[in-house]
C-alpha positions as a LaTeX table, in Angstrom:
\begin{tabular}{lrrr}
\hline
Residue & $x$ (\AA) & $y$ (\AA) & $z$ (\AA) \\
\hline
Unk1 & 22.94 & $-11.59$ & $-4.14$ \\
Unk2 & 19.38 & $-10.16$ & $-4.87$ \\
Unk3 & 16.35 & $-12.01$ & $-3.76$ \\
Unk4 & 12.52 & $-11.72$ & $-4.63$ \\
Unk5 & 11.21 & $-11.36$ & $-0.90$ \\
Unk6 & 7.54 & $-11.41$ & $-1.63$ \\
Unk7 & 6.42 & $-15.07$ & $-1.16$ \\
Unk8 & 2.91 & $-14.19$ & $-2.33$ \\
Unk9 & 4.12 & $-13.77$ & $-5.96$ \\
Unk10 & 3.71 & $-16.71$ & $-8.31$ \\
Unk11 & 7.59 & $-16.72$ & $-8.87$ \\
Unk12 & 10.67 & $-16.19$ & $-6.79$ \\
Unk13 & 14.49 & $-16.74$ & $-6.69$ \\
Unk14 & 17.81 & $-15.08$ & $-6.76$ \\
Unk15 & 20.07 & $-12.99$ & $-8.84$ \\
Unk16 & 23.74 & $-13.58$ & $-8.43$ \\
Unk17 & 25.77 & $-10.69$ & $-10.00$ \\
Unk18 & 29.56 & $-10.89$ & $-10.15$ \\
Unk19 & 32.08 & $-8.29$ & $-11.63$ \\
Unk20 & 35.45 & $-9.01$ & $-12.55$ \\
Unk21 & 38.13 & $-7.16$ & $-14.38$ \\
Unk22 & 38.30 & $-7.73$ & $-18.34$ \\
Unk23 & 40.62 & $-5.67$ & $-20.42$ \\
Unk24 & 40.29 & $-2.01$ & $-19.73$ \\
Unk25 & 36.80 & $-2.70$ & $-18.47$ \\
Unk26 & 34.69 & $-5.17$ & $-16.44$ \\
Unk27 & 32.83 & $-8.27$ & $-17.16$ \\
Unk28 & 29.38 & $-8.52$ & $-15.34$ \\
Unk29 & 27.70 & $-11.86$ & $-14.97$ \\
Unk30 & 24.21 & $-12.44$ & $-13.82$ \\
Unk31 & 23.17 & $-15.76$ & $-12.78$ \\
Unk32 & 19.40 & $-16.25$ & $-12.08$ \\
Unk33 & 18.19 & $-19.05$ & $-10.05$ \\
Unk34 & 14.45 & $-18.64$ & $-10.55$ \\
Unk35 & 11.43 & $-20.69$ & $-9.40$ \\
Unk36 & 8.10 & $-20.29$ & $-10.84$ \\
Unk37 & 5.34 & $-21.91$ & $-8.50$ \\
Unk38 & 2.22 & $-21.45$ & $-10.55$ \\
Unk39 & 2.05 & $-23.64$ & $-13.50$ \\
Unk40 & 0.29 & $-21.26$ & $-15.52$ \\
Unk41 & 2.99 & $-18.75$ & $-15.16$ \\
Unk42 & 5.47 & $-21.49$ & $-15.93$ \\
Unk43 & 3.97 & $-22.21$ & $-19.36$ \\
Unk44 & 3.70 & $-18.30$ & $-20.13$ \\
Unk45 & 7.51 & $-17.81$ & $-19.15$ \\
Unk46 & 8.33 & $-20.52$ & $-21.85$ \\
Unk47 & 6.54 & $-18.48$ & $-24.39$ \\
Unk48 & 8.07 & $-15.01$ & $-23.49$ \\
Unk49 & 11.73 & $-13.78$ & $-23.78$ \\
Unk50 & 13.32 & $-15.18$ & $-20.55$ \\
Unk51 & 16.28 & $-12.91$ & $-20.66$ \\
Unk52 & 14.29 & $-9.70$ & $-21.01$ \\
Unk53 & 14.62 & $-8.39$ & $-17.51$ \\
Unk54 & 18.38 & $-9.16$ & $-17.31$ \\
Unk55 & 18.92 & $-7.54$ & $-20.90$ \\
Unk56 & 17.22 & $-4.58$ & $-19.66$ \\
Unk57 & 19.17 & $-4.24$ & $-16.56$ \\
Unk58 & 22.51 & $-4.45$ & $-18.28$ \\
Unk59 & 21.22 & $-2.05$ & $-21.12$ \\
Unk60 & 20.27 & 0.40 & $-18.28$ \\
Unk61 & 23.57 & $-0.30$ & $-16.31$ \\
Unk62 & 25.76 & 0.26 & $-19.57$ \\
Unk63 & 23.91 & 3.54 & $-20.29$ \\
Unk64 & 24.37 & 4.85 & $-16.86$ \\
Unk65 & 28.21 & 3.92 & $-17.41$ \\
Unk66 & 28.40 & 5.69 & $-20.70$ \\
Unk67 & 28.83 & 2.34 & $-22.79$ \\
Unk68 & 26.00 & 0.20 & $-24.72$ \\
Unk69 & 25.09 & $-3.21$ & $-24.21$ \\
Unk70 & 23.91 & $-5.39$ & $-26.98$ \\
Unk71 & 21.76 & $-8.58$ & $-25.91$ \\
Unk72 & 23.08 & $-11.77$ & $-27.48$ \\
Unk73 & 21.27 & $-13.15$ & $-30.37$ \\
\hline
\end{tabular}
């Protein structure tokens, strides 16, 4: 589990990451348990791509492993 440790931020929460075998590879599942404390940031998050950070993480991880990741539509 990864936790945002800075309590001074307008948001916080955890990422739970699990890796399980699938076929000849692995399946990575990331569950975000986020909290947005500031109402302005809460509204902004609804207007933005809420999976952008996770998609970026998975894209970078796949690249490091010599593979590709395409975020779901």
